SEVOGU-235092 format. One record per residue (C-alpha): residue number from 1; residue in three letters; x, y, z. Coordinates in pm, 1 decimal, decimal comma, padded with zeros to 6 digits. Layout:
 seq type        X        Y        Z
 NUM  ALA        X        Y        Z
...
This chain:
 seq type        X        Y        Z
   1  MET  03999,2 -00431,6 -00180,2
   2  SER  04342,0 -00323,3 -00303,4
   3  LEU  04650,4 -00453,9 -00161,6
   4  ILE  04765,8 -00124,9 -00027,2
   5  ARG  04442,4 -00049,1  00135,1
   6  TYR  04431,2 -00388,6  00271,3
   7  MET  04777,3 -00351,3  00434,2
   8  LEU  04699,9 -00011,3  00561,4
   9  LEU  04402,4 -00141,6  00729,7
  10  ILE  04586,6 -00421,4  00891,1
  11  ALA  04840,5 -00170,8  01017,0
  12  LEU  04580,0  00046,2  01172,3
  13  LEU  04399,7 -00243,2  01340,6
  14  THR  04708,3 -00384,5  01481,1
  15  ALA  04860,8 -00038,3  01584,7
  16  PRO  04836,5  00109,6  01944,2
  17  CYS  04504,5  00302,2  02018,7
  18  LEU  04491,3  00633,7  01836,7
  19  SER  04382,4  00954,8  02014,6
  20  GLY  04229,7  00760,2  02299,6
  21  PHE  03979,8  00567,9  02083,8
  22  THR  03917,3  00200,8  02183,8
  23  GLN  04118,9 -00038,5  01958,0
  24  THR  03929,3 -00277,3  01758,3
  25  ARG  04084,3 -00617,7  01660,0
  26  ILE  03942,6 -00854,1  01410,6
  27  ASN  04120,1 -01127,8  01258,3
  28  ALA  04252,9 -01053,5  00898,3
  29  SER  04097,8 -01344,9  00745,4
  30  GLN  03748,5 -01227,5  00869,6
  31  ILE  03769,3 -00889,1  00705,1
  32  GLU  03533,1 -00842,9  00388,8
  33  ASP  03553,2 -00446,9  00342,3
  34  ALA  03629,1 -00154,0  00563,1
  35  PHE  03543,0  00218,8  00587,8
  36  ILE  03794,2  00443,6  00755,4
  37  GLN  03733,4  00825,9  00768,1
  38  LYS  03977,4  01092,1  00890,7
  39  ASN  03838,7  01376,3  01105,8
  40  GLY  04098,5  01622,5  01205,9
  41  GLY  04365,7  01414,0  01381,3
  42  ALA  04145,0  01098,9  01457,1
  43  LEU  04070,0  00820,0  01258,6
  44  TYR  03744,2  00619,9  01290,9
  45  GLY  03510,2  00402,3  01087,3
  46  ASP  03335,7  00061,7  01032,6
  47  LEU  03435,9 -00272,1  00959,7
  48  ILE  03224,5 -00542,3  00767,5
  49  ALA  03358,4 -00881,8  00871,2
  50  ALA  03246,3 -01224,3  00748,2
  51  THR  03141,4 -01346,3  01096,8
  52  SER  03004,5 -01015,6  01253,5
  53  THR  02697,3 -00787,8  01239,3
  54  VAL  02686,5 -00433,4  01170,3
  55  GLU  02588,5 -00241,0  01468,8
  56  ALA  02519,3  00140,5  01483,7
  57  ALA  02273,9  00379,4  01656,1
  58  THR  02182,3  00496,3  01299,8
  59  LEU  02265,3  00348,5  00952,3
  60  ALA  02251,7  00646,1  00715,9
  61  PHE  02314,0  00672,2  00336,5
  62  PRO  02405,3  01035,9  00274,0
  63  GLY  02361,4  01172,6 -00070,7
  64  ASP  02314,1  01533,0 -00165,3
  65  GLU  01967,0  01658,2 -00046,7
  66  HIS  01835,9  01311,5 -00003,3
  67  VAL  01782,4  01135,0  00331,4
  68  PHE  01773,0  00776,7  00408,1
  69  PHE  01842,2  00628,3  00741,2
  70  ILE  01742,7  00338,3  00954,6
  71  ARG  01748,6  00381,1  01347,6
  72  ARG  01564,8  00271,4  01661,4
  73  ASP  01307,9  00540,7  01780,1
  74  GLY  01193,1  00426,5  02126,7
  75  GLY  00996,9  00104,3  02088,5
  76  HIS  00983,6  00138,2  01706,0
  77  ALA  01217,9  00053,0  01427,6
  78  LEU  01227,0  00356,7  01198,9
  79  LEU  01299,5  00381,9  00837,8
  80  ARG  01278,8  00722,8  00700,0
  81  SER  01353,3  00881,3  00358,4
  82  ASN  01246,2  01168,7  00124,6
  83  LEU  01267,3  00929,2 -00153,1
  84  ASP  01007,7  00680,4 -00281,6
  85  LEU  01084,3  00341,5 -00111,9
  86  TYR  01062,5  00029,0 -00327,1
  87  LEU  01040,1 -00323,6 -00166,1
  88  ASP  01117,5 -00539,4 -00481,1
  89  PRO  01191,2 -00910,2 -00381,4
  90  THR  01125,9 -01001,4 -00746,0
  91  ASN  01471,3 -00864,0 -00870,8
  92  ASN  01307,0 -00619,2 -01101,8
  93  GLY  01040,8 -00877,7 -01211,0
  94  THR  01267,2 -01152,1 -01307,9
  95  ALA  01171,8 -01356,6 -00989,4
  96  GLY  00840,6 -01482,3 -00834,9
  97  ALA  00907,8 -01356,6 -00483,6
  98  VAL  00632,0 -01164,4 -00288,1
  99  ILE  00623,3 -00948,7  00024,9
 100  VAL  00467,1 -01118,5  00312,2
 101  PRO  00370,2 -00894,7  00608,5
 102  THR  00364,5 -01139,7  00926,4
 103  THR  00117,4 -00908,8  01111,5
 104  ARG -00129,9 -00646,0  01034,8
 105  MET -00035,8 -00328,2  00835,2
 106  GLU -00143,0  00014,6  00956,3
 107  PHE -00160,9  00349,3  00803,7
 108  PRO -00128,7  00702,1  00947,9
 109  ASP -00445,6  00889,8  01071,7
 110  PHE -00506,7  01116,5  00770,6
 111  LEU -00775,2  01129,5  00515,2
 112  GLY -00707,9  01030,7  00133,0
 113  ASP -00571,6  00737,2 -00054,7
 114  LYS -00427,1  00455,6  00128,2
 115  ILE -00347,3  00203,8 -00130,7
 116  ARG -00311,5  00250,3 -00506,0
 117  PHE -00309,3  00006,9 -00796,1
 118  TYR -00261,9  00002,0 -01163,5
 119  SER -00216,6  00360,9 -01292,9
 120  HIS -00370,8  00505,9 -00975,2
 121  ALA -00715,4  00462,8 -01132,1
 122  TYR -00783,4  00176,6 -00875,0
 123  LYS -00742,5  00273,2 -00508,8
 124  ILE -00862,9  00221,2 -00143,5
 125  GLY -00899,1  00525,9  00068,6
 126  VAL -01070,0  00704,4  00353,3
 127  SER -01263,9  01020,9  00360,5
 128  ALA -01461,9  01172,0  00647,5
 129  PHE -01681,9  00866,6  00776,3
 130  ASP -01639,2  00677,3  00464,2
 131  LEU -01420,0  00390,9  00321,3
 132  ASP -01370,1  00480,1 -00050,6
 133  ILE -01321,9  00208,1 -00312,1
 134  THR -01248,1  00344,0 -00671,0
 135  SER -01230,4  00172,8 -00994,3
 136  ASP -01163,7  00285,6 -01336,5
 137  ARG -01498,7  00141,4 -01434,2
 138  ASN -01654,7 -00164,7 -01256,7
 139  ILE -01633,5 -00288,1 -00916,4
 140  LYS -01673,2 -00662,7 -00875,0
 141  PHE -01688,0 -00909,4 -00590,5
 142  HIS -01581,3 -01277,6 -00621,7
 143  SER -01528,7 -01580,5 -00405,4
 144  ASP -01254,1 -01812,7 -00444,0
 145  THR -01507,2 -02053,5 -00635,3
 146  ALA -01718,6 -01809,6 -00818,1
 147  GLU -01665,9 -01479,4 -00995,6
 148  ASP -01900,4 -01172,0 -01039,4
 149  LEU -02119,3 -01254,9 -00743,4
 150  MET -02195,4 -00867,9 -00723,5
 151  THR -02099,7 -00595,1 -00963,4
 152  ILE -02143,5 -00223,8 -00940,5
 153  ALA -02109,4 -00154,1 -01312,4
 154  GLY -01985,8  00161,0 -01494,9
 155  ASP -02020,8  00530,1 -01409,3
 156  ALA -02409,9  00493,4 -01365,1
 157  GLY -02368,6  00283,7 -01042,6
 158  ASP -02594,3 -00001,6 -01171,8
 159  VAL -02582,5 -00304,1 -00919,0
 160  SER -02624,7 -00661,6 -01016,4
 161  VAL -02615,9 -00978,1 -00811,2
 162  LYS -02569,0 -01320,9 -00932,1
 163  ASN -02840,5 -01487,3 -00699,4
 164  ASN -03091,3 -01373,6 -00457,8
 165  LEU -03085,1 -01040,2 -00287,1
 166  THR -03195,4 -01028,9  00066,7
 167  ILE -03281,6 -00692,4  00210,4
 168  GLY -03319,2 -00653,1  00591,9
 169  GLY -03458,2 -00316,1  00597,7
 170  ALA -03695,9 -00097,8  00379,0
 171  LEU -03665,4 -00093,6  00009,6
 172  GLN -03652,9  00261,9 -00103,5
 173  LEU -03736,6  00319,3 -00469,2
 174  HIS -03676,5  00630,2 -00660,5
 175  VAL -04008,2  00846,7 -00706,0
 176  PHE -04097,7  00949,4 -01052,9
 177  THR -04397,8  01182,7 -01112,4
 178  SER -04407,5  01073,9 -01485,0
 179  LEU -04345,4  00734,2 -01617,1
 180  PRO -03983,1  00736,6 -01772,3
 181  ALA -03853,9  00512,9 -02064,6
 182  GLY -03771,9  00171,9 -01905,7
 183  ALA -03576,2 -00136,6 -01924,1
 184  VAL -03709,3 -00477,5 -01876,0
 185  GLY -03684,8 -00569,7 -01500,5
 186  GLN -03664,1 -00209,9 -01387,5
 187  VAL -03888,3 -00127,9 -01079,9
 188  ILE -03976,9  00229,2 -00971,3
 189  TYR -04239,5  00410,2 -00763,3
 190  PHE -04495,7  00630,9 -00958,8
 191  ASP -04644,4  00922,5 -00782,6
 192  HIS -04920,8  01060,1 -01009,2
 193  ALA -04978,4  01442,7 -00979,5
 194  SER -05361,1  01403,9 -00975,8
 195  ASP -05472,1  01051,4 -00965,1
 196  ASP -05370,7  00872,1 -00644,0
 197  ASN -05512,1  00539,6 -00779,8
 198  GLN -05222,1  00543,2 -01013,1
 199  ASP -04965,8  00573,7 -00736,0
 200  GLY -04766,0  00269,6 -00655,7
 201  ALA -04471,5  00046,5 -00745,8
 202  TYR -04437,2 -00034,1 -01115,9
 203  VAL -04230,5 -00288,3 -01308,3
 204  TYR -04118,8 -00266,8 -01661,6
 205  THR -04202,8 -00565,9 -01857,8
 206  SER -04189,1 -00659,2 -02232,5
 207  SER -04529,5 -00486,6 -02271,5
 208  GLY -04439,1 -00173,4 -02083,4
 209  TRP -04492,6 -00042,8 -01732,1
 210  GLN -04712,9 -00247,4 -01508,3
 211  LYS -04833,1 -00167,7 -01168,4
 212  LEU -04735,8 -00418,8 -00896,9
């Protein structure tokens, strides 16, 4: 703060009340910075002091067409802006700090993406009656001690599990009317067009399709 501005501020703070406004007195040694605005014949503003807090019904940061303010809205603390909001405790990646919510996080009740990750190719969202998990290729499930416990691979949606697969309900196989080219371990249901004796579940082995 320049010497002239500082002396002007001290004069304003120690002068009699202006235009009926309540006078504010703060010890000069406490003042860190100040903002004084002239509106008509009145002067008003805010002080930032070393031993005080900033209190206001709304804390706003004006700038052209942009909106950014913090205020209380009933029982909620409201932070609103038409700009993207960045919470960056890492100092632009130079520190190892993280953001730690101390309670649950909630999202508004609308359909679409809720969380987006790297390049927006990985995301979690909500569509009608569905929780959508999207990956650029594979979706993998891990525990803290073992990786790849279950994998949904590629665009075809092939599923593999690392150990036993337990099914509590019925196992529904795709029904084929002719035996396709297979891969070892593949299981299908074959419905022959004219010979019911050939109908049934088939598994593909190293020697070809075998009826179970």
